[in-house]
C-alpha positions, 0 to 999 in steps of 0.5 A, spaced: 305 276 933 312 280 934 318 281 931 324 276 929 331 278 928 337 275 925 341 271 925 337 265 929 331 268 926 328 267 933 322 262 935 320 257 930 315 251 930 318 244 928 315 238 926 318 231 927 312 227 926 310 225 933 312 230 938 308 236 939 308 243 941 304 249 944 298 246 946 295 246 939 294 239 937 287 238 937 285 245 933 285 242 926 283 235 927 276 236 924 279 240 918 282 233 915 275 231 913 272 238 911 278 240 907 283 233 906 287 238 910 288 238 917 291 235 924 295 239 929 302 241 931 309 240 933 315 242 938 319 249 937 327 251 936 331 257 933 333 257 926 340 259 923 342 263 917 348 262 912 349 268 908 355 265 904 351 259 902 353 258 895 348 255 889 342 260 891 343 267 888 339 272 891 334 275 886 335 283 886 329 287 890 325 291 885 323 298 887 317 298 892 310 299 888 305 304 890 298 301 893 294 297 888 287 298 887 282 292 886 276 295 888 276 294 895 279 300 898 273 301 903 272 294 905 274 293 912 279 288 913 278 282 917 280 282 924 281 277 930 277 280 936 281 275 940 288 278 938 291 285 939 294 287 932 301 289 933 303 296 932 307 294 925 300 293 923 300 285 921 298 279 925 304 275 922 311 275 925 316 281 922 322 279 920 328 284 922 331 285 917 327 282 912 329 276 907 330 276 900 327 271 895 333 266 893 333 265 886 333 257 886 331 252 880 327 247 882 322 242 879 314 244 879 309 238 880 308 238 873 315 236 872 318 243 869 324 246 872 322 253 874 325 259 879 320 262 884 318 268 880 318 275 885 312 278 886 309 283 881 305 289 884 300 287 888 302 280 888 304 276 894 309 270 894 308 264 900 314 259 901 313 253 906 317 247 907 314 240 908 313 233 906 307 229 904 308 224 909 308 229 914 302 227 919 300 233 922 303 240 921 304 240 913 296 238 912 294 243 918 298 249 915 296 248 908 289 247 910 289 253 913 292 257 908 287 254 903 281 256 907 283 263 908 284 264 900 277 261 899 274 266 904 278 272 900 275 276 894 277 272 888 281 278 885 285 278 892 286 271 892 288 270 885 294 275 887 297 270 892 302 264 890 303 259 895 309 254 894 310 248 898 317 246 897 318 238 899 324 237 904 323 229 902 325 229 895 326 221 896 319 220 897 316 226 894 316 225 887 313 229 882 306 225 881 306 225 889 307 232 889 302 234 884 297 229 888 298 232 894 298 240 893 291 238 889 288 236 895 288 243 898 288 248 892 289 247 885 293 254 885 298 251 890 305 250 887 309 243 889 316 244 888 322 239 889 329 239 888 336 235 891 337 235 898 343 240 897 339 245 893 333 245 898 338 245 904 341 252 901 334 255 900 332 254 907 339 257 910 338 263 905 332 264 909 335 263 915 332 257 917 335 250 920 335 245 915 330 239 915 333 233 918 331 226 918 328 222 924 328 215 925 322 212 927 324 205 929 320 202 923 325 199 918 321 202 912 319 209 914 322 215 917 319 222 919 322 229 918 324 235 923 323 241 919 321 249 921 314 250 920 313 258 918 311 260 911 315 266 908 311 272 905 314 276 900 311 282 897 312 286 891 319 290 894 322 283 893 323 282 900 320 277 906 318 282 911 313 277 914 313 270 916 307 266 918 308 261 924 304 255 925 297 256 929 295 263 926 288 263 925 284 263 918 282 270 920 289 273 921 291 270 915 286 273 911 287 280 914 295 280 912 294 277 905 289 282 904 293 288 906 299 285 903 295 285 896 292 291 897 298 296 899 304 291 899 309 292 905 307 298 909 307 300 916 302 304 920 
């Protein structure tokens, strides 16, 4: 995919509830029926960073772990024959420099206040910002991740933790978040917080904060938000971001590799 530098974090797909993007609109429409998960996507812009944002302390990175052993060392990683694997060894975009996982307190879809736990050896933590009324991007992306995980060996998939952080807490109640993430995968974790906390969270990852968009209807609105999934490995850093539009097999390759060996370049 490429390398992204901060500040500005390079290219990012955006969802604004109606306008679209890079010719991928029709890719995922059938997934809604199969997965309760999908339709297509959105426009694009850059991100922003705010290293001095208050209220979200960065978790201290741990020492990189040695490669894990899950019994799949000799298995061939899935590859996408239509796309060349970048020189750094992953299909996702490499963050240069990598981002640290902020330690923010949010409420999960069971109503408990939690902090996203940094990944342990052989784990991958995924973080994605969206909202349950999103008409296209969010269900498509969550459906793709769910499909990728179902196609991985169970012990590999079990080491991936997906966090869906709402940028629309006014409408996304705890109950609504629980119902929504359950449509895709029972292991997905729905999180919500105040607008201020979620805004700081996005800024610490170098993202432009989500914005409310008037749709012309009195009782409804859309949200314009970034459309990438951050992946944190066992060194406590987000070396990779998954932009919208990556295929299931590309997701499977990168997740499997990150679980097996953490962040390692060729």
